[in-house]
N, C-alpha and C positions, 0 to 999 in steps of 0.2 A: 786448517781451514776453520774459521769461524762458523756459528750455528747461523741457519736461515732467519733472516729478519723478518718475522710473520707480521710484525707491526707494519710493515710497508702496505700490506692487504688488510689490514684489520683496524688501523688507526686513521680515522678520516684527515687529520693533519698530514699523514703520510702519503695516502694513495691519492690525494687531490693533486691533479695535474697543475705544474707550476713551472717556473723558469728551469728548475734542475729537475723535474719529472716528466716523463713522457709514457703514457699508458697506450699499450697495443694489446689487442686480443691475442695476436700471436704474430710471429714473423715467418713468412713463407720464403725463406731463404734459398729453397731449392729450385726457385723459378727466378729468371733474369730481373723482373722487375721488382720482387721481393727483396732480393739480394741488393740491389741498387738503393732501394729505400732505406733498408737497414744500415748500409753504410752511411748515407747521408744524415740519418736520424742519430747514429753513433757519433758521426763528427760533430753535429750540431751540439750534442750533449757534452762531448769532450772540451770544446772550444769555450762553451758557456762556463764549464767547470773551472777551466783554466782562467777565464777572467773574473770569476767569482771568488776563487780560493776554496770552494766547497765541492764535495761529491756530487756527482749527477747519477741519476738512476731511470733506466729503461725497464719499465715495469711490464712484465709479459703475463696475459691471461687475465687482463682486466680491460674493459672496453672505455673508451673515450667517449663519454656522453655528458650531456648538460646537468644530470642529477648528480653525477660523480659520488655514488654511493656503495656501500658493500654489495648492493644487488648487482653491480657491474661486473663482479668477478665471474669470468666466463671459463676459465681454464683454457690452456694451449692445446685444445683436442687434436687437431690435425698435426701439429709438430710431434706430439707425445704419440700418437697412434701411429704414425709412419714407422716409428721404431719397434712399437710392440709387433706390427704385423711382419717385421723380419725376425721374430722370435727372440727379442731381447727383453730382458725383465726390467723393472723399473730403474735399478741402479745402474745398468749398461745403457739404458735409454737416456738417462740424464747425461751419463758421460759423454755418449756419441753426440747429443745435441752441442754440449759444452764444447767438445773439440771442433765440431764443424763450424760454430758460430766464430770460435777464437782463429780458426785458420782464415777466415774471410776477414776478420780484422787485421790480422797481420799482413795478409796479403794486399789489403786494398787501402788501409790507412797509414799515413806517415806524419810525423814520426812515430815510433813505437808507443802506444798508449799502456798505461797500468790499469788493469780492468779486473774484475772477478764477476763470474757468471754462475749463478747458484738456482736450484730447483727444489721444490718440496711441493707438499699439499697443504691447502688451506680449506678445512672442512674435507670435502670429497673432491675438490677441484685441483689439479696440478697447475701451479703457477711457478713463475720465475722471474729473475730480475738481474740486470747487468748493472753494476756498480763502477762507475768511472771515475778515477782518483784525479784531483786537479794538478796538473803539472805546469811549470813555469817557463818550459823551454819554448821552442818555436810551435806556432799554430798547427793545429792537425788539418790535413787536407787529404784530398783523394789521389790515389794512383788510378791510371786509365783501367776502366772495366768494359772490356769488350767481350760479348757472348752472343752466339746464334747470328754473327755477321754483323751486329749492330754495336755501336758505342754508346753505354748506359751512362757513364761516368767519364769525364775528362780529366786528365793530370792536373793537379795543382786546384781543383775546384774546392771551394772553402764555405762552410756555411755556420750560421751563430744563430741563437734564439734572441729574439727581441720583443720582450712582451709575450703576446699570443702567437705572433708571427715566426716563421722561420725564413730568415733571409740569407740568400747567398750574397758574399761579400768578398771583396779582393783581399789577397794575401797581404798586400801592403797596408790596409787599415789595421789589421791585427798584429802585424810584425812589421811597422816602418823602419826603414833604414836610418832615419833620423833619430839619434839617441835620445834626444828631447821629448820623443813621443812614446818612449819606451816605459810602459806603466810596469809596476811591480805588482802584478796580477795576484799573489797572495796575500798582499797587504792590503790593496786598494782595489774596489771593483771597478772596474774599467767602463768609462763611458766614451765611446768613440768621438773625435772631434767632429764628425759629420752630423752625430746625434745631437751634440750640443748646438750645432748650427740650424738644425730644424727645430730644436725646442726654442731657440731665441726667435727665430722666424715666427714660430706659431705665436708667442707670446705677444711680440711686436703686432701682429696681425689682430689679435684681439683687442689690443690697446687702441689700435686705430679704429677698429670697427666701434667701438664704445665711444670715441671722440666723434666720429662721423654722425652718430644717432644722438649726440646731445644737443641741447638748445644753447650752449654756449661753447662751442669748439675752442681750443687753446690757439694761441697765435703760430704763425707759421714756423718760427724758430724752435717750437716745441717738437716738430715732427722730425727736424734735423737732430735735435738733441737725443730724441728716441733711437734714430738709426744709429748715431755715434755710440749710444750705450751699449748696445749689443756687440759692437766691434772692440770697445774697452774691455767688456767682460771676458770675451774670446781671448784678447791678448794677455789678460790677467791670469786666465786659466792655463794657458801655454807657458808663462813664465814660472808657474809652480810645477810643472811637468819635470824638469830636470831634478827637482828634488825627490822625484818619485812620489809626490802627494799632492793630489788635487786639493785647492781650499773648498771646492764643491763636495768632494768625496772622501776626506779624511776619515778614517774610521777611529773611533775613540775606546 
């Protein structure tokens, strides 16, 4: 196993939360709510890594704050102390936490992801991270999670990160049966068709607002041309999809 990547907690460009980074002070996976949240966050990051073709990281022991500074490192105190209270030393404590988190992922996330869980100290604080590798197969989704007489997650639930939000999304959108909509995720960052539709609608609305507020609005036919333009652009996008390269998204 490679060495612990301390730069994830010491370099601002690495510990800043982003689309491929999630910061958590700790994961209370021994509770039903904490376990469900962990599974959800794991699936979000795994699907985002799949779409962007880059590893994603769940950083443990660092607060999610507006400042996003090194002062946010708080350690995984409760996760770690629970093991020490059972008479385990540091090495065994790390191994037990790693094993318990891995068991949760393998039981409640499908298909099976490739990931690594690592722990170490930054200064005097115990921290850790989960690195999730990008896979280009089927999207990741939850298996049913029932505990304490309640259903916390349903079979097939699927999430992804979109900007700063975490959205539940249908499996069909991430893995459409129509081959024309199957993106090559490792080569091209995927933008869902529904996201393009929302984008064009927002652009159209801004143009219309500008026209309404101008002293000399354009003729009526200009409004119809604007409406038709977004439809033409979407058709053009879909024509490019069978080649597995969107002309909006091509990576050079």
